[in-house]
Each structure stands twice: as C-alpha cells, then as structure tokens.
N, C-alpha and C positions, 0 to 999 in steps of 0.2 A: 498291203502293206505289211512289212516283216517289223515285228518289234522283239524288243530285247530288252533285261533288266541292265542299267547302267551300274547301279550297283555289283550285281554279280559279273559284270565285266571286267569291272577296276579288279573287282578282289582277282578276278582269275588273270588278268595281267600281272598284276604283282605276284602271285603265286611262282611262276616259274623261277622270276629271280629270285626269292626268298630261298625257294628249294635249291637252287643253283649255289647262293651265298652257304646254306648250312652245309651243302654237300662238299663244297670246297673248304668249310673250316673243317669238316669231319677229315675230309684227305688230310690236310694240311696236319691237322693234330695226330694221325697213325703215322705220317711221315716224321715228325717230329719226334713222336714217340719212340719210334722205330730208331732213329737215329740216336736219342740219349739212352735207351735199353741198352743196344749195341754197344754204344761207346762205354757205358758202365761195367758191363758183363767182361769186355774186352781187359778193361781196368782190373778188374776182379780176379780173371784168369792170368794177367801179368803180377799181380800181386800174391797169387797162391803160387806159381811158377818159380816167383821169388824166393817165397817162403821155403819152398821144398828145395830149393838150391841152396840156400843158406844153412838148413838141417843137414844137408848130404854132406858139405863141407865141415861143418862142423863134427859129425861123426868121423871123418876124413882124419880131421886134426888130431883128434881124441886117439887116433891109433888103432881104431876099433874095426873088428869088421862089418863094412858098411851092411851088406846083406845080412849078415846075422841081426844086429842091432838096429837098423832102420825100421824092421818090420812093424815093433812097437811102437815106435815114433809115429808112423803110417795111421795106427790106427786113431792118433789125435786128430786127424783130418779127414776121418772115413764119413762124418754126418755130410760132409759134401756129395755123398752118394745120394742125398734126397733132391739136391739141387740138378742131378743129374750131370756131375761132372767127373771126369776120370783122369787117371794120370797114368805115366809112367816113368821111371828113373833110371838112367844109363850112369855107370860108373866105368871109364877106363875100357869103354865098348860093350860093358857088359851089362844085362837088365838086371838090376840090384833091388828094384820094387814097384810095385804097381798097386792100384788100388781095386778093391773086391769088385768093384762094377765095371770095370772095364771090358768093353767089348772088342773080341778080337776083331771085327768087321772094319773097326775104326782105324786103327793104329796099322802101321805098315811093319811089316817084319824087322828093319831097322829104322831108327831115325830119320828124319828129313831135314832140312835145312833149316836155319834161325827164322822166325817170323811167323805171324797169321795165314792159315790158308783154310778152305773149306772142302771137307772131305765127305763122302758118300759111306753112309754106314746101311747095316742090314735094315736098319729101322727108319731111317731117313738122316737127314744131313746134320753134320755135326760142326763144330767150329774148333779147329786145332794150332795151339801155339808151342812153338819148340823154343826152347831157350839152351841157348849152346853156350856152356862156361869152357872157353878152350885152356884158361888158367888152371882149372882144377880137372880138368876133362870130364866133366859133367853135363849131362843132357837131360833137361826136363821137357818130357811133353805134357801138355794139358788139352782135354776135349772136354766140350761142352754140346750139349744136345739143342741144337736149335727151336725144338718146340719148347723147351725152357724161356727164350728169349721172346719167341711170338706169342706166347701166354702173358709175359708179362706187357708185351708190347700191346695185347688186346684188354688188358687191366686197365692200363694208363690211357689207351684210347676211349675204351668205355666209360671212364671217369669224367674225360671232357665230353663226350657224345651224350650221356645221358643227361646233363643239364641243358643241350642243345636241344636235344629230341622233347624233353618236357618244356622248354620255352617255345618251341615252334606252334605249338596250339595257340598257347595264351598271344603269341604275337598276331596269328592268324585270328584270333578273337578280338584284339587290340584293333586292329585293321578292319575287319566288320564293323565294329563298332565308331570307330573314327569315320569311315566312308559312308555309314549312315547319318552321322552327323554334318557332314559336308553336304549330303544330299536333302537335309531338311529344306533350305531354302525352294529346290526343285518342287518338294512336295507341298510345301507351302502355296507357291505358285499354282500348282495345279489345281489344288483345291479350292482358289480361289476364283480360278476359271470355272471350275465344273459348277460352283456355289450359283453362277451366275446365271439368269436366264434372259431369253431374247433379247429383252427391252435393256438390260443394265449394260450399259456400253461405256461408262466411266473409265476413266486411266486405271491400269494397275499399278498400284503403289506398294509393292514389299515392304515390308518392316526391315528386313535384312535383303542387301541384294549383293551378290558376289560379282566382281569384275566381269567374270568370265560370262553370267548369261546376260549382261546389263543390253548387249545388242538384241537379244532375243524379246527383252520385256519392251524396249523402244520400239521394235518391230512392231510387237503385238498392240501395244500402245498406239501407235501409228495405223495400223489396221482397224482398230475401235472407234479411231477418231474419224476416218472415213467411213465406215457403216453408220456412225452417230448422225455425220451430215447427208449420208443417202437416205435414210429413214427420217430424219428432217424436212427433207424435199419431198419425200413421199407425205409425210403428213400435212406439209404445207400444200401440196397438189390434192390432197382428198379432202382438204376444207375447202379449198377455192373451187374444187370440181362441185362440192355438197351444195355449197352457197351458190353457182352458178345454175345448177338445177334444180334447187329450191324456189328460186326465185320465179322462174318462169313456170313452173309447175303451181306455185300458190296462185299467180297471176291468171292461170289457165284454169284452175278452180273454181276461182273467183267470178271469170266469165263466164264458165257454163252454168253457175248459179244463178246468176242475174238471167243470163240468156234463158235457162229454163223457167223463169218465173214471167218472163216477158212473151213466149211463146203461146200460143192459142192452144187452150187445152185440149190438144189431140193426143190421143193417148201413144201411136206410135213416136210422134215426136218426143212426147215426155218421156218413155222406154229410151230411146235412143240417149236423151241427155242425161237418163240415170246411169246409163251403163258407160256413157263418157265420162261421169263423175267417179264412178267406178274404176274405172280404168287409171286415171289420174290419183286415184287413193292408193290404187296398187303400187303404181308406179314410183310416188312418193314413200309407200313402206319399202320397195327395193334399195331406193337411194338411201333411205336410213339404215338399214341393213348393212348394206355393202361400207358405209361410213363407219357402222359400229363395229364390222370385222376388221377393217383395216386399222383402227383404232386400237382395238384391243391387242395386236402385235407389239406395238409399242409401251403397253402397260407394265407396269411391274408394282409387286407389293411394297409398301411406303411403310409397312408395322402390323401388327395383330389386326385383324378385323372381324367385329363384333357379327359371326355369321348368323347369329339368332335374329338378331336386330335385322338384318340386310335382307336374310328370308323373308320375315314379316312385312317389311315395307314393301319389297316387291310383291307379294302377293296381295298386299292391300291396292297396291297401284293398278294392277290387272284386274283385280276384283270389282273396281268402279269403271272399268273402261266398257266399251258397249258390247264387243264380242262375249264379255262374260256373263252379262245380265242373266241370260237363261241358262244357266250353269251353276251349281253348288260347290263351291270351293271350301271345302275342312283342311283345318290345319292341325299337327300337332308339334311342336316345334320344343326342341330343350335346348332351355334357358343358357346364358353363358357360352355356348360355345364361341371358341375363337380361333382363327386359322391365319397365316401368315399370306393371305390371298388379295389381290386388290378388290376392295368394295365394289367398284363399277363394272369388275367381270362377273363378280358372284353374283351381283344384280340382273346382268345380264343373264347369266345362266339360268336363272330363277324365272325373270319375265319368258324368255322364250320357251322354254319348256312347259310353262302354265298357258301362254299364249297357244303355243301348239298344240298342246291338250284341248283347249274348249275351241280352236278354231275347225278341229277333226274328230270332233265327237258329235253326238246328237244332242238335241236341247234336251233339258230337265236332268240331264246325267251329272252324275258327279266327278270332280275331282278332287284326289287326295294329295295334299302337300305335307310331307313330313321331315323333321331334321332329328338325329339321332347321335350320339357321340357315345362310343364304348372305348374299352382298353386299347385297341388298335386302331380302330379306325371312324372317321365321321362319315357319316351318309346323308345324302339330301335323296328325297326318292317322290317321284310325280306319278302320281298313279289316274289313269283316265278309264272310263267305261265307254270306249268306242270301238269299231269293228277290229282292232288290233293291225299287227302290221306281221306281214308273213317273214319267217327267219329267215328266208335267203335275201330278203332286201332290205335286213338292219343294217348293214354295215353300207349299201348304196344311200339309205336316206340321211346318212351325215355327211355326203358330199355337197359341195357348195350347188346351190339350184336344183337339188336334186326333190322331185317331186312324185309322189304316188299317183296321185289323183290332180290333173293338170285344171279341173274345172274349179277344184276348191280353193280359197282363198288363200294366198300365204304367197312368200316370193320363194321358199326352197332354200333359203339361207339361215334359218335359225336353228336348226339342229347342226349346221357346220359353224356357227358361230359358236355353240355350248361345246363340241368337241376341240375346237382349237383351245377356247379357254382352260377347258379341262388339263389339255395337253401342257399347255403354258403353267397352271398352277400344281401340276403334279397329281390330278385327278385321273380317274377312270370312268369312264361313261361306259355303264351298260343297259342293254334293251331286252327286257323280257315280256312275257304273257302275265297280264294282271286278271289269274283267274277269278270268276269262270269268264269273263269277257273284258276287252280292252289291252291296255300296253302299260307297262310299268318303267317308266326310265329312273336310272339310280345314278350317282356321281358318288363314287369315295374316294378320300383323299385318306393316306393312312396317318396316324397320328405323328409320326416323324416328320411329317412338313409342318404340325402344329408347334 
C-alpha cells in the first residue's frame, strides 16, 4: 500500500498556484513600471526639447549670434549628461549647439522628422525626440540612453517585487500552519483508533468532526458495530459450548468415581478407571483453557490494576493446588506496582506460568516468582529448576496445543494464553535459561504502558 502525507500533498498543490500568482504579479508590476517610466521619460524629453527651443528662440529674438551665445546657455543644462541625455539644436539648417556627451553614432548627419523613435547607437539603443519649430526654423533633437529607463524600471519593479518575495515565505508558513490546524481532527481520530485494543469496539465520538470526514467516521463506527456483534456471538457460543461440554464431563467424572468404588478390587480394573478419571480431568482442563483463551480476546483494561496484589493472589491460588504441593514457591514482589491491564488477564499470566513450572519440573524443586519495577520497565519473572527448554523450541511452545512432552500433564494452551495476553497488554514474553538449570519466563511491560 502506497502512503503519502496529506499535509505535504495539500501544501504542494497550493504552491504552484501561489507561485503563479506571484509570477503574474511581478510580471504585471514590471510591465506597469515600464509603461510609467517610459511615459515619464518621454514627458521629460519633451519638456527638455521645449525648453531648448524656447532658449533658442529667445537668443534669436535678442538679435544675437545664436551659435556664439547659446554655448554659455547650454552649460546650464549640462547636468543632464548624468542622466545620459544628449541633444542637438539646429537653426536655419545649421547645427548651432550640441551637448558635450552627444554620441556621434546616435544622431544622423541631418535631423530626422518630427516625433519619437528608437535608434541604435554604438553602445545600445537610444530614445530619440525631434522637435521641429517651422515658424522660427529651429529643430531640437533630444536623445536618451534606454539603459537609464531599464535601470529605472528595475528599481521600481524591485521595490514592488521585494515585498512580494518577503511575503511569499510568510504565506507558505501561514499556509503550512493552517493546514496543520485543519488536519488536527484527522490526527485526533488516528490517535483514538491507535490507542484502542482489540476488545475496545465502542463507537468513535470525536470532539470535533469536520463534515468532510463524517462519512469515514460513520463507516468506521458501522464496522466496529458489526465486529462487536460478531465477537458477542463468539462469546455466547464459547459460553454455551463450555457449558455443554462441562456438564457431560462432570457427569462422566462422577459416574467414573462411583463405578470405581463399586467394582471389585481388581488392580487392572482399578487402574483403567484411574486412567479414565485422568483423561476426564485433562479434557476438562483443555475445555477450561480454551474458554480462557477465547475470553481473553475480548477483555480490556478498565483502569489501573494492582499488579502486586494480583500476582500475590495468583501465586497463593496455585500454591494450594494439588499440583504444587511438592514444590517450593518463593516470591519477591515489589509493592505498589500498577498497570493499565486487565486484572483477569494478569492473573491468567501468573497462574499459567506458575502451573507450567510446577507441572514440568521435578518434585521438591523450587519455583521463584518475582515482580520488580524500574524507571523504564515492569518485569514479572517465573524461574524454575526443571530440565530447561532447547533454544530452537522456545518459539514453538508458545503456539496453541504445543507440547514438548506428550506424556506430561497439561493441555498445551497455557503458554499460548500467556503469549496472547502479553500482546494485548503491550508486554513482551521472553524465555531464557535459568542457570545452572531450569527455565526463566519473563514478561516485561514498558513504563509508558503504565
């Protein structure tokens, strides 16, 4: 199954549109800046040409030699050279004045027609304006290097683009945070589902539910409802089956016990009846274990369990059973240990581990049960002094009906029950050697579970 980040996908889907908007805005800003700069520059050139025309007409009206006197006047506008603006003035068909920075490659030998045009110079393009005053026979030519306009357009465009480029990361951050807030209900729903165990099938009831995911939650609740009904039918069937099996087994055991007392004291007949009673007891134990295994799948913790008390009670129960009367059970339990696990499941873990130890170890040996808590883990340990379990068989024996010795008592379900409950409660079952001899069963829960 291919997975992806909805947060990232949404952000990436918005990013091209956002970049396109920024690009279009920048393009429009530069186009507008170019239009306004050209309009202002043309107006400036027109104003300069008109000023030079009036200056030339004034000199002509004074009756002075235009070529001789205009030179000093032209010095008053030489600062325009800094703006890369050049000009020429013609009077009566004669060139009477020119700016100091006039490039020869820009102006033609003779003035062109009236109006604006672009011309190519040695160092690039120039904007040319020719103003023809036919009444006074004066022609003024003004030229401006287009690099000046491009620089002005860049400055104006940069002043518009810079705020957009600064705002773009801020918009992306705001969009990222906004999408994160939008996805909060999804994360809350995911955490609610992840926190559930296999037995918790009550409907999902989010505090905040967007309309867009309401169909998903409705479908999940419908599925949980069907699963709950299915598990309830399984529980009912298990209870009914256990009742139907226990009743004839109890009757069979009673009849066998009565028959055993009535028969003649024949050793062979008595041995057969004793064997029959053992078979009945083993069958009843298998039924009880299967019922316990089925019920554990539907149990879940209702709160914090007193682990210390549950372990002590389970050990006492096994201690007084017939199977443990020839074994020494020692305990070392840290008081006050609590975990959010089902008390019945925890009792089943302890009882099955201790019963497994006393059933498969020699008489007069010791079984040690300990419960300890550190800053990281809670550890339950059951160590015996039996023959031990080969390393290559330790995974096998946690399976259902797995038995290393078919002649030994037991149903082969005890460790399977322990393994299943450990998985449900977040515990880890490990099996190691108990040196110098025996087996050590350890169940570890992380403190995070508690």
